[in-house]
C-alpha positions in Angstrom: 0.1 0.1 0.4 1.4 3.4 -0.8 0.1 6.0 1.8 0.2 9.4 -0.3 -2.1 12.2 0.0 -2.4 13.2 -3.9 -4.6 15.9 -5.2 -7.8 14.3 -7.3 -5.7 15.1 -10.4 -2.7 13.2 -8.9 -4.9 10.1 -7.8 -6.3 9.8 -11.7 -2.7 10.2 -13.3 -2.2 7.0 -10.6 -5.0 5.0 -11.5 -4.4 5.6 -14.9 -1.0 4.2 -14.7 -1.1 1.6 -12.0 -4.3 -0.3 -11.8 -3.2 -1.7 -8.2 -2.0 1.1 -6.5 -4.2 1.9 -3.3 -3.3 5.8 -2.0 -4.2 6.0 2.2 -3.1 8.5 4.6 0.1 8.5 6.6 -0.6 5.8 10.0 -0.7 8.2 13.2 0.3 5.9 15.8 3.3 5.6 17.5 4.8 2.4 18.1 8.1 3.3 19.4 9.5 2.4 16.0 9.5 4.6 13.6 6.3 4.0 11.2 6.9 3.2 7.5 4.9 5.3 5.7 5.7 3.4 2.0 6.2 0.4 1.9 10.2 0.4 0.4 11.3 -0.8 3.3 13.7 2.9 3.7 13.0 6.4 4.0 12.4 7.9 0.9 11.0 11.7 0.2 11.1 14.6 -1.2 13.1 18.5 -1.2 9.8 21.0 -0.5 9.4 24.8 0.5 9.8 25.8 3.6 7.0 27.3 5.4 8.0 29.9 7.0 8.0 27.7 10.5 9.6 24.0 11.3 5.2 22.4 11.9 4.2 23.3 8.7 6.7 22.0 7.0 6.8 19.1 8.8 3.1 19.0 8.5 2.8 19.0 4.9 5.9 16.3 4.5 3.4 13.9 5.9 0.5 15.1 4.3 2.6 13.7 1.1 3.4 10.8 2.7 7.5 11.6 3.2 9.5 9.7 5.2 12.3 11.9 4.2 12.0 15.6 4.0 14.7 18.2 2.7 14.5 22.3 2.8 16.4 25.7 2.8 15.8 26.8 6.5 15.8 30.4 4.9 17.1 31.8 1.6 19.0 29.9 -0.5 21.5 32.7 -2.0 21.5 34.3 1.6 23.6 33.1 4.4 20.4 34.6 6.6 19.1 31.5 7.9 15.2 31.3 9.7 15.4 31.8 13.5 12.9 29.2 14.8 11.1 29.9 18.4 11.3 26.9 21.1 7.7 26.7 21.1 7.8 25.4 17.2 11.0 23.3 18.2 9.3 21.8 20.7 5.9 20.9 18.9 8.2 19.7 15.8 9.3 17.2 18.2 6.2 16.4 19.7 4.9 15.9 15.7 7.6 13.8 15.4 6.9 11.3 18.6 4.0 10.2 16.4 5.2 10.8 12.6 9.0 9.9 12.4 10.6 11.3 9.4 14.6 11.8 8.5 14.7 16.0 8.4 17.3 17.1 6.6 17.9 21.2 5.9 20.7 22.6 2.5 22.8 25.1 3.2 22.3 27.9 1.0 24.2 27.7 -2.4 26.2 30.8 -1.7 28.4 29.2 0.9 32.0 28.5 -0.5 33.9 26.9 2.5 37.3 27.6 0.6 36.6 31.2 0.5 36.5 32.8 -3.1 37.2 31.7 -6.3 39.6 34.5 -6.4 40.8 34.4 -2.7 41.6 31.8 -0.7 40.4 31.8 3.2 42.8 31.7 6.0 45.6 33.3 3.8 45.4 36.3 6.1 42.4 38.3 3.7 40.4 40.1 6.4 37.2 40.4 4.2 37.7 37.0 2.9 37.7 35.5 6.5 35.0 38.0 7.7 32.6 36.4 4.9 33.7 32.9 5.0 33.0 32.8 9.1 29.6 34.8 8.8 28.9 31.3 6.8 30.0 29.3 9.8 27.9 30.9 11.9 24.8 30.3 9.4 25.8 26.2 9.2 26.8 26.5 13.4 22.8 27.6 13.4 21.6 25.6 11.3 23.4 22.0 12.8 22.3 23.0 16.3 18.6 23.8 14.7 18.5 20.3 12.9 20.4 18.0 15.2 17.1 18.7 17.8 15.2 16.6 15.0 17.6 13.6 15.2 16.2 11.5 17.7 13.3 11.2 15.5 15.4 10.0 13.0 18.1 10.3 10.8 19.0 14.2 10.4 21.7 15.9 8.9 22.7 19.8 6.7 24.0 18.9 3.0 26.2 21.9 1.7 27.9 22.3 -1.3 31.4 22.7 0.0 32.6 25.0 -2.4 35.0 26.4 -5.5 38.4 27.5 -6.3 40.9 27.4 -9.2 43.6 25.6 -7.3 41.7 22.5 -6.5 44.6 21.4 -3.7 44.6 24.8 -2.2 40.8 25.0 -1.9 40.1 21.7 -0.6 42.6 22.5 2.7 40.8 25.7 3.3 37.3 24.1 3.3 39.1 21.5 5.4 40.4 24.5 7.4 37.4 25.9 7.8 35.6 22.4 8.6 37.4 22.6 11.6 36.4 26.0 12.7 32.3 24.5 12.9 31.1 24.6 16.3 29.2 20.9 16.2 26.8 19.7 19.1 25.7 16.7 19.8 24.2 14.8 17.0 24.5 17.2 14.2 26.1 16.0 10.8 27.1 17.8 7.7 27.0 16.3 4.8 29.4 16.9 2.0 28.0 17.1 -1.3 29.6 16.5 -4.7 29.6 18.8 -7.5 28.5 18.0 -11.4 32.2 19.7 -11.5 30.9 22.8 -13.1 33.5 25.9 -13.3 36.2 25.5 -10.1 33.9 23.9 -7.7 35.0 21.2 -5.6 34.2 18.2 -4.1 33.7 16.5 -7.7 35.2 13.5 -7.7 35.7 10.9 -4.3 39.3 11.5 -4.4 38.1 14.9 -3.8 35.9 14.3 -1.1 38.0 11.9 0.5 40.9 14.9 0.7 38.6 17.4 2.8 38.3 14.6 5.0 41.7 13.6 5.7 41.8 17.1 6.5 39.1 17.5 9.3 39.9 17.4 13.0 40.0 13.4 14.3 36.9 14.7 16.7 35.1 16.3 14.2 34.8 13.3 11.6 31.8 11.4 13.5 29.9 14.8 12.1 30.8 14.5 9.1 28.9 12.5 6.0 28.2 12.9 2.4 25.2 13.5 -0.1 25.5 11.5 -3.6 23.7 13.7 -6.1 22.7 11.3 -9.1 22.7 14.5 -11.8 25.5 15.5 -10.4 27.4 12.4 -11.0 26.3 12.2 -14.5 27.5 15.8 -14.8 30.6 15.0 -13.6 30.4 11.8 -16.6 33.1 9.5 -14.2 30.4 7.1 -14.5 27.7 6.1 -16.4 24.4 5.6 -13.9 22.4 4.3 -16.9 24.3 0.9 -16.4 24.3 -1.6 -13.7 28.4 -1.8 -14.5 28.5 2.0 -13.6 26.6 1.8 -10.6 28.4 -1.0 -9.0 31.7 0.8 -10.2 30.4 4.1 -8.1 29.7 2.3 -5.1 32.6 0.6 -5.0 35.3 3.4 -5.5 33.2 5.1 -3.0 33.7 2.7 -0.6 37.5 2.0 -0.8 38.0 6.3 -1.1 35.6 7.0 1.5 34.0 4.1 3.2 29.9 3.3 2.7 29.5 4.0 6.2 29.7 7.9 5.7 27.2 7.8 3.1 24.1 9.6 5.1 21.8 10.6 2.1 21.5 10.2 -2.0 19.8 12.9 -3.9 18.2 11.0 -6.9 17.7 12.6 -9.6 18.0 12.0 -13.5 20.0 14.6 -15.6 19.0 16.7 -18.5 22.1 17.3 -19.5 24.5 14.8 -21.8 27.2 12.2 -19.5 30.6 14.4 -18.9 28.8 17.2 -19.5 30.0 19.2 -16.2 26.4 20.6 -16.1 23.6 20.4 -13.6 20.3 20.2 -14.9 17.9 18.1 -13.1 15.3 15.9 -14.6 12.5 13.9 -13.3 13.0 9.8 -13.1 12.8 8.1 -16.0 12.8 11.5 -18.5 16.3 12.3 -18.7 19.5 11.5 -20.5 20.4 8.7 -17.4 16.8 6.9 -16.9 14.6 7.6 -20.4 15.7 4.2 -21.9 15.6 1.8 -19.3 15.3 1.7 -15.6 16.8 -1.6 -15.1 20.2 0.2 -13.3 17.6 2.4 -10.9 16.1 -0.9 -10.2 19.8 -1.8 -9.2 20.5 1.6 -7.2 17.8 1.0 -5.5 18.7 -2.5 -4.2 21.9 -1.5 -3.6 21.3 1.7 -1.8 18.8 -0.6 0.4 21.9 -2.5 1.7 23.1 0.3 3.1 20.2 2.1 4.3 20.9 5.3 2.7 17.8 7.4 2.8 16.6 8.6 -0.4 16.0 13.1 -1.6 14.6 13.4 -4.8 15.1 17.1 -6.1 13.0 16.5 -9.4 12.1 19.5 -10.8 8.2 20.4 -11.0 6.3 21.1 -14.0 4.6 24.9 -13.7 2.0 23.9 -16.6 1.3 20.7 -14.2 1.5 22.5 -10.8 -1.2 24.9 -12.5 -3.4 22.2 -13.0 -2.7 20.7 -9.1 -0.1 18.1 -10.3 3.2 17.8 -8.5 5.4 16.1 -10.9 8.4 15.3 -7.9 5.3 13.9 -6.2 4.6 11.3 -9.1 8.0 10.3 -9.1 7.8 9.1 -5.7 4.7 6.8 -7.4 7.4 5.8 -10.1 10.3 5.3 -7.8 7.5 3.3 -5.9 7.1 0.6 -8.4 10.3 0.8 -9.4 10.9 -0.1 -5.8 8.2 -3.2 -6.3 9.8 -4.3 -9.5 12.4 -5.1 -7.9 11.3 -7.3 -5.3 9.6 -9.6 -7.6 
């Protein structure tokens, strides 16, 4: 049974696509164990808009039947983060005792822990160092906020580490910046891979491993990784349209970083060609990775399930369909459900 709350239009589409998919409300009872809102046997969900406060955002996720949710805790192009009231956090914690879910936030895109593309941090440039300290302050706040929700599921803050034209120097500066972060109990910072665009860093597993190697030992338990499939495709090292490409990617990740650090998968198709060094997300099965065949996607789901990695879709919503009450990213959840069911047959 698929536990979604769909619009009438979306329900009609589901009925046309899948005759045997039943839709119902999420389970309310708390048994002391996590309630599986999907029959996929592990946590999957979406990136959704932040609704000014935490509680209504989590309620919106629950209404969609999500068991993993991600959102921006503030503007995505500003260091300024939303200050949540104690009442909002306490109400959200109470809500999560009934509707357990994994809560991730995405740090603003403007964060560059290397400094800037023109000037490296921690090299005596006061203006750049001050700017990076502002980024760190924003991360401190976001990490403290999200850590308060970790008891009810996995949680963490996803960040694009940064960019600099000289990779070795930039990676060292990123590690040094991370060492300045004030990690609290249960806080997790997830380093996301880039598509290799411009001077972006963390573009491959070797670069991510280099960042991790430069982080102080006492901080390492707070560091994980978020992999984005559209970024992997854009970078071009692994062809995710093949089972061999999936297996090689996970083998290399385990060898260079360790699969125990893989906390979250951003599952997205891509609008661009393999190795284009461009980041353009597409709906599942409609892009350059999985439009011709979903066999490798089914295989990826099985492999990810083995390691209990949470999944978050960041696929786009079609504006014309949205005007008709159809949320295409939510329909991707229906596709994902069916693909998972097919792997179990």
